[in-house]
N, CA and C atoms as a LAMMPS dump frame, in Angstrom:
ITEM: TIMESTEP
0
ITEM: NUMBER OF ATOMS
552
ITEM: BOX BOUNDS ff ff ff
-5.0000000000000000e+02 5.0000000000000000e+02
-5.0000000000000000e+02 5.0000000000000000e+02
-5.0000000000000000e+02 5.0000000000000000e+02
ITEM: ATOMS id mol type element x y z
1 1 1 N 307.036 335.558 424.62
2 1 2 C 306.421 334.215 423.895
3 1 3 C 305.247 334.415 423.163
4 2 1 N 304.682 333.516 422.225
5 2 2 C 304.064 333.62 421.49
6 2 3 C 302.194 333.214 421.963
7 3 1 N 301.525 333.698 421.425
8 3 2 C 300.053 332.865 422.005
9 3 3 C 299.584 332.251 420.655
10 4 1 N 299.421 330.95 421.362
11 4 2 C 298.712 330.291 420.087
12 4 3 C 297.276 329.765 420.23
13 5 1 N 296.326 329.589 419.122
14 5 2 C 295.389 329.043 419.264
15 5 3 C 294.916 327.394 419.445
16 6 1 N 294.121 327.098 420.361
17 6 2 C 293.899 325.729 420.832
18 6 3 C 291.982 325.963 420.785
19 7 1 N 291.314 324.666 419.715
20 7 2 C 289.927 324.612 419.447
21 7 3 C 289.719 324.086 421.135
22 8 1 N 288.568 324.219 421.398
23 8 2 C 287.887 323.803 422.999
24 8 3 C 286.556 323.753 422.21
25 9 1 N 285.728 322.521 422.732
26 9 2 C 284.739 322.097 421.936
27 9 3 C 284.111 322.165 423.225
28 10 1 N 282.593 322.702 422.831
29 10 2 C 281.205 323.039 423.801
30 10 3 C 280 322.447 422.957
31 11 1 N 279.444 321.8 423.928
32 11 2 C 277.803 321.294 423.144
33 11 3 C 276.739 321.795 423.767
34 12 1 N 276.013 322.417 423.364
35 12 2 C 275.012 323.697 423.459
36 12 3 C 273.814 322.881 423.003
37 13 1 N 272.933 323.191 423.668
38 13 2 C 271.12 322.645 423.422
39 13 3 C 270.926 323.345 422.386
40 14 1 N 271.372 324.467 421.87
41 14 2 C 271.544 324.982 420.121
42 14 3 C 272.184 324.196 419.055
43 15 1 N 273.132 323.253 420.158
44 15 2 C 274.003 322.572 418.756
45 15 3 C 275.18 322.971 419.229
46 16 1 N 276.377 322.514 418.597
47 16 2 C 277.715 322.237 418.036
48 16 3 C 278.35 323.845 418.63
49 17 1 N 278.998 324.576 419.23
50 17 2 C 279.753 325.411 418.694
51 17 3 C 281.432 325.316 419.153
52 18 1 N 281.82 326.238 418.016
53 18 2 C 283.355 325.897 418.447
54 18 3 C 283.696 327.094 419.256
55 19 1 N 284.768 327.118 420.412
56 19 2 C 284.694 328.365 420.918
57 19 3 C 286.742 328.512 420.628
58 20 1 N 287.306 329.063 420.216
59 20 2 C 288.527 329.366 420.441
60 20 3 C 289.096 329.884 421.57
61 21 1 N 290.096 329.61 422.234
62 21 2 C 290.612 330.186 423.363
63 21 3 C 292.171 330.421 423.162
64 22 1 N 292.713 331.356 423.689
65 22 2 C 294.528 331.427 423.525
66 22 3 C 295.164 330.088 424.882
67 23 1 N 296.46 329.645 424.411
68 23 2 C 296.804 329.008 424.424
69 23 3 C 298.445 329.134 424.754
70 24 1 N 298.948 328.546 425.336
71 24 2 C 300.182 328.491 425.218
72 24 3 C 300.793 326.847 423.909
73 25 1 N 300.241 326.015 423.554
74 25 2 C 300.338 324.87 423.102
75 25 3 C 298.891 324.799 421.913
76 26 1 N 299.142 324.503 420.76
77 26 2 C 298.383 324.062 419.571
78 26 3 C 298.259 322.66 419.774
79 27 1 N 297.165 321.872 419.149
80 27 2 C 297.197 320.914 419.064
81 27 3 C 295.845 320.381 417.674
82 28 1 N 296.332 321.165 416.768
83 28 2 C 295.28 321.077 415.645
84 28 3 C 294.921 320.013 415.444
85 29 1 N 295.025 318.583 415.782
86 29 2 C 294.881 317.045 415.05
87 29 3 C 293.978 316.736 416.261
88 30 1 N 293.556 317.26 417.427
89 30 2 C 292.598 317.024 418.186
90 30 3 C 291.356 317.445 418.079
91 31 1 N 291.2 318.717 417.026
92 31 2 C 289.821 319.463 417.259
93 31 3 C 289.392 318.599 416.16
94 32 1 N 289.628 318.349 414.881
95 32 2 C 288.847 317.161 414.309
96 32 3 C 288.165 315.968 414.585
97 33 1 N 289.134 315.406 415.618
98 33 2 C 288.127 314.162 416.45
99 33 3 C 287.099 314.51 417.376
100 34 1 N 287.196 315.784 417.801
101 34 2 C 286.513 316.003 419.179
102 34 3 C 285.053 316.881 418.425
103 35 1 N 285.395 317.387 416.981
104 35 2 C 284.243 317.737 416.165
105 35 3 C 283.286 316.72 415.927
106 36 1 N 283.937 315.29 415.109
107 36 2 C 283.142 314.154 415.087
108 36 3 C 282.749 313.594 416.047
109 37 1 N 283.069 313.442 417.249
110 37 2 C 282.139 313.039 418.001
111 37 3 C 281.473 313.788 419.028
112 38 1 N 281.654 315.396 418.814
113 38 2 C 280.543 316.156 419.248
114 38 3 C 279.286 315.67 418.343
115 39 1 N 279.723 316.011 416.99
116 39 2 C 278.484 315.762 415.928
117 39 3 C 277.787 314.621 416.105
118 40 1 N 278.31 313.262 416.298
119 40 2 C 277.582 311.844 416.575
120 40 3 C 276.893 311.846 417.604
121 41 1 N 277.342 312.58 418.281
122 41 2 C 276.728 312.34 419.75
123 41 3 C 274.911 313.204 419.769
124 42 1 N 275.415 314.411 419.229
125 42 2 C 274.786 314.978 419.4
126 42 3 C 273.534 314.642 418.024
127 43 1 N 273.679 313.746 417.192
128 43 2 C 272.897 312.657 416.174
129 43 3 C 271.93 311.83 416.921
130 44 1 N 272.673 311.509 417.684
131 44 2 C 272.282 309.935 418.523
132 44 3 C 271.345 310.417 419.582
133 45 1 N 271.042 311.86 420.134
134 45 2 C 270.31 312.322 421.061
135 45 3 C 269.149 312.869 420.476
136 46 1 N 269.513 313.452 419.101
137 46 2 C 268.353 313.842 418.104
138 46 3 C 267.504 312.444 418.116
139 47 1 N 268.147 311.823 417.84
140 47 2 C 267.041 310.241 417.368
141 47 3 C 266.623 309.502 418.188
142 48 1 N 267.194 309.822 419.413
143 48 2 C 267.016 308.616 420.713
144 48 3 C 265.059 308.434 420.832
145 49 1 N 264.598 310.219 420.812
146 49 2 C 263.381 310.133 421.453
147 49 3 C 262.502 309.399 420.198
148 50 1 N 262.351 309.488 418.754
149 50 2 C 261.474 309.13 418.237
150 50 3 C 261.858 307.263 418.427
151 51 1 N 263.337 306.642 418.603
152 51 2 C 263.43 305.647 418.653
153 51 3 C 262.95 304.935 419.924
154 52 1 N 262.717 305.546 421.093
155 52 2 C 262.463 305.411 422.364
156 52 3 C 260.786 305.22 422.471
157 53 1 N 260.239 306.75 422.249
158 53 2 C 258.907 306.583 422.291
159 53 3 C 258.428 306.449 420.996
160 54 1 N 256.909 306.26 421.087
161 54 2 C 256.606 305.732 419.916
162 54 3 C 255.571 306.967 419.011
163 55 1 N 255.853 306.727 418.168
164 55 2 C 255.785 308.452 417.505
165 55 3 C 254.094 308.706 417.273
166 56 1 N 253.456 307.99 417.473
167 56 2 C 252.036 308.115 417.326
168 56 3 C 251.057 307.955 418.433
169 57 1 N 249.813 308.424 419.298
170 57 2 C 249.248 307.464 420.289
171 57 3 C 248.436 305.989 419.34
172 58 1 N 248.108 306.486 418.089
173 58 2 C 247.989 305.254 417.742
174 58 3 C 248.592 303.879 417.589
175 59 1 N 250.035 304.683 417.484
176 59 2 C 250.797 303.498 417.109
177 59 3 C 251.431 302.713 418.696
178 60 1 N 251.834 303.571 419.799
179 60 2 C 251.596 303.412 421.125
180 60 3 C 250.703 302.325 421.374
181 61 1 N 249.256 302.504 421.282
182 61 2 C 248.182 301.262 421.624
183 61 3 C 248.349 300.448 421.021
184 62 1 N 248.665 300.327 419.789
185 62 2 C 248.633 299.317 418.645
186 62 3 C 249.76 298.472 419.459
187 63 1 N 250.636 298.854 419.628
188 63 2 C 251.976 298.107 420.276
189 63 3 C 252.001 297.433 421.823
190 64 1 N 250.749 297.949 422.068
191 64 2 C 250.283 297.321 423.481
192 64 3 C 249.472 296.103 422.937
193 65 1 N 248.953 296.011 422.622
194 65 2 C 247.896 295.293 421.974
195 65 3 C 249.124 293.675 421.299
196 66 1 N 249.699 294.362 420.062
197 66 2 C 250.813 293.322 420.042
198 66 3 C 251.359 292.608 421.073
199 67 1 N 252.211 293.153 421.793
200 67 2 C 252.63 292.566 423.262
201 67 3 C 251.858 291.852 423.8
202 68 1 N 250.506 292.256 423.975
203 68 2 C 249.658 291.316 424.948
204 68 3 C 249.34 289.73 423.748
205 69 1 N 249.612 290.441 422.466
206 69 2 C 248.872 289.303 421.422
207 69 3 C 249.93 287.982 422.059
208 70 1 N 251.105 288.437 422.052
209 70 2 C 252.515 287.813 422.789
210 70 3 C 252.537 287.127 423.455
211 71 1 N 252.113 287.446 424.401
212 71 2 C 251.668 286.835 425.726
213 71 3 C 252.458 287.608 426.764
214 72 1 N 252.799 289.126 426.829
215 72 2 C 253.965 289.677 426.973
216 72 3 C 253.485 290.911 427.922
217 73 1 N 251.885 291.16 427.838
218 73 2 C 251.487 292.079 428.765
219 73 3 C 252.014 293.043 429.79
220 74 1 N 252.292 294.074 429.797
221 74 2 C 253.052 294.993 431.258
222 74 3 C 251.969 294.239 432.49
223 75 1 N 250.542 294.542 432.185
224 75 2 C 249.524 294.074 433.43
225 75 3 C 250.048 292.623 433.795
226 76 1 N 249.728 292.843 435.026
227 76 2 C 249.849 291.607 436.144
228 76 3 C 251.408 290.75 435.973
229 77 1 N 252.614 291.392 435.65
230 77 2 C 253.556 290.979 435.965
231 77 3 C 254.642 291.835 436.811
232 78 1 N 255.196 291.199 437.27
233 78 2 C 256.242 291.92 438.21
234 78 3 C 257.845 291.693 438.136
235 79 1 N 257.877 291.704 436.752
236 79 2 C 259.436 291.33 436.512
237 79 3 C 260.035 292.347 435.767
238 80 1 N 259.427 292.912 435.551
239 80 2 C 260.191 294.194 434.255
240 80 3 C 259.331 295.543 434.301
241 81 1 N 259.598 296.268 435.305
242 81 2 C 258.949 297.919 435.667
243 81 3 C 258.808 298.911 434.631
244 82 1 N 260.145 298.625 433.584
245 82 2 C 260.194 299.541 432.412
246 82 3 C 259.464 299.006 431.421
247 83 1 N 259.015 297.835 431.421
248 83 2 C 257.927 298.047 430.484
249 83 3 C 256.611 298.352 430.986
250 84 1 N 256.586 298.593 431.635
251 84 2 C 255.128 299.175 432.525
252 84 3 C 255.478 300.786 431.859
253 85 1 N 256.419 301.025 432.765
254 85 2 C 256.795 302.636 432.298
255 85 3 C 256.742 302.828 430.903
256 86 1 N 257.138 302.01 430.248
257 86 2 C 257.383 302.331 428.515
258 86 3 C 255.856 302.701 427.986
259 87 1 N 254.832 302.192 428.366
260 87 2 C 253.443 302.399 427.808
261 87 3 C 252.67 303.127 428.61
262 88 1 N 252.617 303.382 429.929
263 88 2 C 251.824 304.12 430.897
264 88 3 C 252.201 305.567 431.622
265 89 1 N 251.565 306.55 431.809
266 89 2 C 251.793 307.69 432.273
267 89 3 C 252.409 307.464 433.949
268 90 1 N 253.244 308.277 434.598
269 90 2 C 254.103 307.675 435.522
270 90 3 C 252.535 307.423 436.855
271 91 1 N 251.595 307.964 436.684
272 91 2 C 250.538 307.911 437.716
273 91 3 C 250.085 306.72 437.37
274 92 1 N 249.571 305.837 436.21
275 92 2 C 249.081 304.814 435.768
276 92 3 C 250.289 303.751 436.354
277 93 1 N 251.113 303.996 435.535
278 93 2 C 252.484 302.794 435.693
279 93 3 C 252.495 302.408 437.157
280 94 1 N 252.612 303.625 438.319
281 94 2 C 252.777 303.417 439.54
282 94 3 C 251.686 302.148 439.831
283 95 1 N 250.189 302.452 439.399
284 95 2 C 249.271 301.947 439.93
285 95 3 C 248.833 300.162 439.531
286 96 1 N 249.446 300.405 438.278
287 96 2 C 249.744 298.904 437.753
288 96 3 C 250.778 298.304 438.393
289 97 1 N 251.955 298.968 438.577
290 97 2 C 252.953 297.995 439.37
291 97 3 C 252.844 297.559 440.736
292 98 1 N 251.99 298.552 441.787
293 98 2 C 251.576 298.346 442.793
294 98 3 C 250.825 297.123 442.878
295 99 1 N 249.597 297.022 441.998
296 99 2 C 248.506 296.067 442.34
297 99 3 C 249.225 294.821 441.832
298 100 1 N 250.124 294.992 440.713
299 100 2 C 250.72 293.351 440.667
300 100 3 C 251.419 293.104 441.602
301 101 1 N 252.182 294.162 441.853
302 101 2 C 253.243 293.45 443.566
303 101 3 C 252.219 293.267 444.186
304 102 1 N 251.604 293.633 444.893
305 102 2 C 250.52 293.665 446.052
306 102 3 C 249.638 292.409 445.725
307 103 1 N 249.023 291.799 444.7
308 103 2 C 248.404 290.827 444.57
309 103 3 C 249.051 289.407 444.431
310 104 1 N 250.308 289.265 444.059
311 104 2 C 251.114 288.013 444.134
312 104 3 C 250.636 286.784 443.185
313 105 1 N 250.259 287.416 442.065
314 105 2 C 249.523 286.122 441.187
315 105 3 C 248.243 285.817 441.534
316 106 1 N 247.701 286.519 442.519
317 106 2 C 246.473 286.076 442.789
318 106 3 C 245.46 287.247 442.376
319 107 1 N 243.968 287.166 442.957
320 107 2 C 243.21 288.207 442.02
321 107 3 C 244.087 290.085 442.285
322 108 1 N 243.946 290.337 441.756
323 108 2 C 243.844 291.727 441.851
324 108 3 C 242.969 293.253 441.78
325 109 1 N 243.014 293.973 441.357
326 109 2 C 242.243 295.05 441.581
327 109 3 C 241.29 294.513 440.591
328 110 1 N 241.742 294.388 439.395
329 110 2 C 241.646 293.972 437.858
330 110 3 C 240.837 292.505 438.124
331 111 1 N 239.313 292.715 437.87
332 111 2 C 238.986 291.174 437.869
333 111 3 C 238.505 291.433 436.167
334 112 1 N 239.264 291.754 435.532
335 112 2 C 239.02 291.677 433.467
336 112 3 C 240.886 291.91 432.958
337 113 1 N 241.102 291.331 431.616
338 113 2 C 241.901 292.178 431.277
339 113 3 C 241.588 293.578 430.836
340 114 1 N 242.55 294.192 431.657
341 114 2 C 242.055 296.146 431.103
342 114 3 C 242.356 296.048 429.456
343 115 1 N 243.097 295.401 428.729
344 115 2 C 242.548 295.684 427.122
345 115 3 C 241.753 295.41 426.498
346 116 1 N 241.005 294.159 427.083
347 116 2 C 239.5 293.639 426.413
348 116 3 C 237.927 293.959 427.66
349 117 1 N 238.837 294.16 428.448
350 117 2 C 237.41 294.829 429.367
351 117 3 C 236.8 293.581 429.894
352 118 1 N 237.441 291.976 429.725
353 118 2 C 236.877 290.922 430.058
354 118 3 C 238.099 289.916 430.447
355 119 1 N 237.419 289.076 431.142
356 119 2 C 237.724 287 431.332
357 119 3 C 238.222 286.574 430.64
358 120 1 N 237.343 286.312 429.672
359 120 2 C 237.588 285.711 428.464
360 120 3 C 237.303 286.37 427.043
361 121 1 N 238.091 285.841 426.735
362 121 2 C 238.082 286.438 425.536
363 121 3 C 238.512 285.872 423.677
364 122 1 N 237.895 286.143 422.802
365 122 2 C 238.21 285.826 421.263
366 122 3 C 237.845 286.608 420.819
367 123 1 N 238.669 288.038 419.888
368 123 2 C 238.956 289.072 419.82
369 123 3 C 239.066 288.687 418.466
370 124 1 N 238.069 289.545 417.419
371 124 2 C 237.861 289.857 416.314
372 124 3 C 237.44 290.883 415.831
373 125 1 N 238.152 291.421 414.475
374 125 2 C 238.049 292.734 414.32
375 125 3 C 238.774 293.611 415.184
376 126 1 N 240.167 293.379 415.44
377 126 2 C 240.115 295.124 416.132
378 126 3 C 240.874 295.879 415.488
379 127 1 N 239.989 297.345 416.052
380 127 2 C 240.867 298.262 415.205
381 127 3 C 240.856 299.635 415.715
382 128 1 N 241.877 300.215 415.41
383 128 2 C 242.103 301.541 416.427
384 128 3 C 241.865 302.501 415.917
385 129 1 N 241.551 303.792 416.121
386 129 2 C 241.671 305.296 415.338
387 129 3 C 241.884 306.193 416.598
388 130 1 N 241.795 306.939 415.807
389 130 2 C 242.284 308.97 417.478
390 130 3 C 241.001 309.491 417.276
391 131 1 N 240.138 309.406 418.456
392 131 2 C 238.995 310.588 418.254
393 131 3 C 238.842 311.613 418.757
394 132 1 N 240.256 312.058 419.084
395 132 2 C 240.86 313.244 419.627
396 132 3 C 242.52 313.721 419.77
397 133 1 N 242.842 314.215 419.71
398 133 2 C 243.888 314.947 419.228
399 133 3 C 244.433 316.444 419.647
400 134 1 N 245.548 316.415 420.257
401 134 2 C 245.772 317.847 420.281
402 134 3 C 247.581 317.963 420.771
403 135 1 N 247.843 319.09 421.273
404 135 2 C 249.098 319.387 421.189
405 135 3 C 249.957 318.348 421.962
406 136 1 N 249.111 318.262 423.527
407 136 2 C 250.164 317.005 424.317
408 136 3 C 248.714 316.313 425.307
409 137 1 N 247.964 315.825 424.19
410 137 2 C 246.944 315.084 424.587
411 137 3 C 246.237 314.4 423.581
412 138 1 N 245.791 313.583 423.945
413 138 2 C 245.246 312.391 422.24
414 138 3 C 244.532 311.429 423.195
415 139 1 N 243.204 310.614 422.371
416 139 2 C 242.563 309.664 422.844
417 139 3 C 242.289 308.728 421.699
418 140 1 N 242.665 307.362 421.871
419 140 2 C 242.677 306.679 420.74
420 140 3 C 241.106 305.312 421.045
421 141 1 N 240.35 305.027 420.387
422 141 2 C 239.735 304.692 420.541
423 141 3 C 239.858 302.836 420.364
424 142 1 N 239.625 301.807 420.795
425 142 2 C 240.254 300.075 420.52
426 142 3 C 239.037 300.022 420.107
427 143 1 N 238.552 299.359 418.76
428 143 2 C 236.724 298.575 418.755
429 143 3 C 237.355 297.288 417.894
430 144 1 N 236.458 296.147 418.869
431 144 2 C 236.715 295.063 418.321
432 144 3 C 235.437 294.417 418.585
433 145 1 N 235.16 292.732 418.342
434 145 2 C 233.969 292.003 418.775
435 145 3 C 234.801 290.731 419.482
436 146 1 N 234.369 290.425 420.888
437 146 2 C 234.452 289.506 421.274
438 146 3 C 233.568 288.577 421.798
439 147 1 N 233.92 287.659 421.294
440 147 2 C 232.193 286.74 421.266
441 147 3 C 231.706 287.054 421.393
442 148 1 N 231.202 287.544 419.728
443 148 2 C 229.786 288.501 418.895
444 148 3 C 229.546 289.393 419.529
445 149 1 N 230.413 289.819 420.879
446 149 2 C 229.806 291.543 421.47
447 149 3 C 230.565 292.732 420.772
448 150 1 N 229.774 293.478 420.012
449 150 2 C 230.898 294.669 420.157
450 150 3 C 231.129 295.877 421.106
451 151 1 N 232.752 295.951 420.717
452 151 2 C 233.068 297.128 422.663
453 151 3 C 233.724 297.53 422.245
454 152 1 N 233.69 299.196 422.511
455 152 2 C 234.717 300.254 422.673
456 152 3 C 235.516 300.226 423.6
457 153 1 N 236.406 300.828 423.599
458 153 2 C 237.353 301.127 424.57
459 153 3 C 237.973 302.229 424.628
460 154 1 N 238.298 303.404 425.088
461 154 2 C 238.837 304.59 424.845
462 154 3 C 240.249 304.7 426.244
463 155 1 N 241.301 304.648 424.907
464 155 2 C 242.89 304.937 425.861
465 155 3 C 242.822 306.437 426.086
466 156 1 N 243.073 307.601 427.003
467 156 2 C 243.781 308.476 427.061
468 156 3 C 244.649 308.586 427.057
469 157 1 N 245.585 309.398 426.039
470 157 2 C 247.084 309.553 426.071
471 157 3 C 247.697 311.141 426.294
472 158 1 N 248.905 310.694 426.92
473 158 2 C 249.339 312.409 427.031
474 158 3 C 250.781 312.228 426.45
475 159 1 N 251.488 313.647 426.447
476 159 2 C 252.534 313.762 425.649
477 159 3 C 253.772 313.838 426.677
478 160 1 N 254.684 313.402 427.238
479 160 2 C 255.361 313.473 428.014
480 160 3 C 256.861 313.437 427.107
481 161 1 N 258.112 313.967 428.002
482 161 2 C 259.177 313.618 427.867
483 161 3 C 259.635 313.213 426.825
484 162 1 N 259.278 311.787 427.257
485 162 2 C 259.774 310.826 426.383
486 162 3 C 258.955 309.952 425.46
487 163 1 N 258.12 311.146 425.493
488 163 2 C 256.988 310.557 424.272
489 163 3 C 255.435 310.157 424.771
490 164 1 N 254.379 309.447 424.146
491 164 2 C 253.146 309.408 424.572
492 164 3 C 253.056 308.278 425.204
493 165 1 N 252 308.501 426.582
494 165 2 C 251.887 306.989 427.241
495 165 3 C 250.785 307.618 427.535
496 166 1 N 249.889 306.442 427.674
497 166 2 C 248.558 305.742 427.984
498 166 3 C 248.502 306.891 429.584
499 167 1 N 247.503 307.543 430.055
500 167 2 C 246.92 308.58 431.719
501 167 3 C 246.224 307.462 431.646
502 168 1 N 244.709 307.127 431.139
503 168 2 C 244.08 306.4 431.308
504 168 3 C 243.338 305.032 430.814
505 169 1 N 242.213 304.557 430.852
506 169 2 C 241.484 303.559 429.995
507 169 3 C 240.465 303.961 430.32
508 170 1 N 239.448 304.295 429.619
509 170 2 C 237.669 304.147 429.532
510 170 3 C 236.825 303.271 429.075
511 171 1 N 235.982 302.4 429.765
512 171 2 C 235.508 301.331 429.387
513 171 3 C 234.002 301.625 428.891
514 172 1 N 233.017 301.641 428.371
515 172 2 C 231.539 301.42 427.71
516 172 3 C 231.043 301.521 428.802
517 173 1 N 231.148 301.368 429.975
518 173 2 C 230.094 301.364 430.571
519 173 3 C 230.294 302.295 431.947
520 174 1 N 231.344 303.473 431.718
521 174 2 C 232.104 304.469 432.347
522 174 3 C 233.374 304.701 433.625
523 175 1 N 233.351 302.957 433.835
524 175 2 C 234.514 302.87 434.484
525 175 3 C 235.829 303.178 433.869
526 176 1 N 237.142 303.161 435.092
527 176 2 C 238.049 304.222 434.124
528 176 3 C 238.992 303.077 434.938
529 177 1 N 240.262 302.741 433.653
530 177 2 C 241.178 302.044 434.98
531 177 3 C 242.054 302.402 436.05
532 178 1 N 242.414 303.98 435.756
533 178 2 C 242.675 304.675 437.071
534 178 3 C 241.802 304.593 438.271
535 179 1 N 240.571 304.763 438.108
536 179 2 C 239.396 304.858 439.217
537 179 3 C 239.417 303.321 439.388
538 180 1 N 239.635 301.818 438.732
539 180 2 C 239.655 300.872 439.233
540 180 3 C 240.816 300.215 440.011
541 181 1 N 242.048 300.926 439.859
542 181 2 C 243.084 300.804 440.665
543 181 3 C 243.427 301.988 441.682
544 182 1 N 242.65 302.505 441.841
545 182 2 C 243.112 303.373 443.323
546 182 3 C 242.033 303.15 443.929
547 183 1 N 240.801 302.591 443.503
548 183 2 C 239.895 301.965 444.703
549 183 3 C 238.587 303.033 444.437
550 184 1 N 239.015 304.041 443.401
551 184 2 C 237.432 305.061 443.479
552 184 3 C 236.549 304.584 441.974
């Protein structure tokens, strides 16, 4: 009996490799579709981090402010945990979620909007700039005027497997969000 070749597809972390093994049945009409499917799935997974995660620390912070302007802020809500984890590191996301759930719509550990460090606000001239950037950490400063008062808030970010995440927010007087939420 004659041995014939059949294509066996293996998707590895380095890409697609086509391994040939010896079998008794040849089905060449299956090899091309399998290769195309594997290539398509490889392309999708290669693009996923950029579409899910923000491409830069500034764009993540900018998107957070835009969401807040639409009254869809991840703070003070208990409907969408994924919204919180999209923007914040695991530790800070847990603290924000725990505070929102515990407060049940009442006064929480946060006595001001974390993005503006104020209870009442009329924001003008909002601008963002990166002040520090390393391979896996960065700082973005949000500057704005609130009711005529100039304010700067510093966002500390870390690069995770899923993209940039805010790990803490520091206010002009030295208070920081992790400390406020953890009681420290």
